[in-house]
C-alpha positions in Angstrom: 77.0 206.2 215.9 80.0 206.1 218.2 78.0 205.9 221.5 78.9 209.2 223.0 79.6 209.1 226.8 76.7 211.0 228.4 77.1 209.8 231.9 79.2 211.8 234.4 82.8 211.2 233.3 84.8 214.0 235.0 86.9 213.4 238.1 86.2 216.7 239.7 83.1 218.2 238.1 82.7 221.0 240.7 86.3 222.2 239.8 85.5 222.1 236.1 82.2 224.0 236.6 84.1 226.7 238.7 86.7 227.0 235.9 83.9 227.7 233.4 82.3 230.2 235.7 85.6 232.0 236.4 86.3 232.1 232.6 83.3 234.3 232.1 83.7 236.7 235.1 83.8 240.3 234.0 83.2 239.4 230.4 80.6 240.9 228.1 77.9 238.6 226.7 79.6 238.9 223.3 83.0 238.0 224.7 81.5 235.0 226.5 79.9 233.8 223.3 83.3 234.0 221.5 85.0 232.2 224.4 82.4 229.4 224.3 82.8 229.1 220.5 86.6 228.8 220.8 86.2 226.3 223.7 83.8 224.1 221.7 86.1 224.1 218.7 89.1 223.2 220.7 87.3 220.3 222.4 85.8 219.1 219.1 89.2 219.1 217.6 90.5 217.1 220.6 87.8 214.6 220.3 88.4 214.2 216.6 85.8 211.5 216.1 83.3 212.7 213.5 80.5 210.4 214.6 80.9 211.3 218.3 80.9 215.0 217.4 77.7 214.6 215.2 76.0 212.7 218.0 76.9 215.4 220.5 75.5 218.1 218.2 72.3 216.2 217.8 71.9 215.6 221.5 72.7 219.2 222.4 70.1 220.3 219.8 67.4 218.2 221.4 67.4 215.5 218.7 67.9 211.8 219.6 71.4 210.6 219.1 
């Protein structure tokens, strides 16, 4: 596996968290799900590393990476 970075690695995590909160303001649950799916696909495409993506999916699903 590619050894996914799972330790904090964002310069301003509070800003990023706020951007995510703001993104969902005044959205329906269905709209928020669509936005989350698009965001995930955009970030997965940016990462591009198949093994890192697989490891992230496994970790997110509760399976050991």
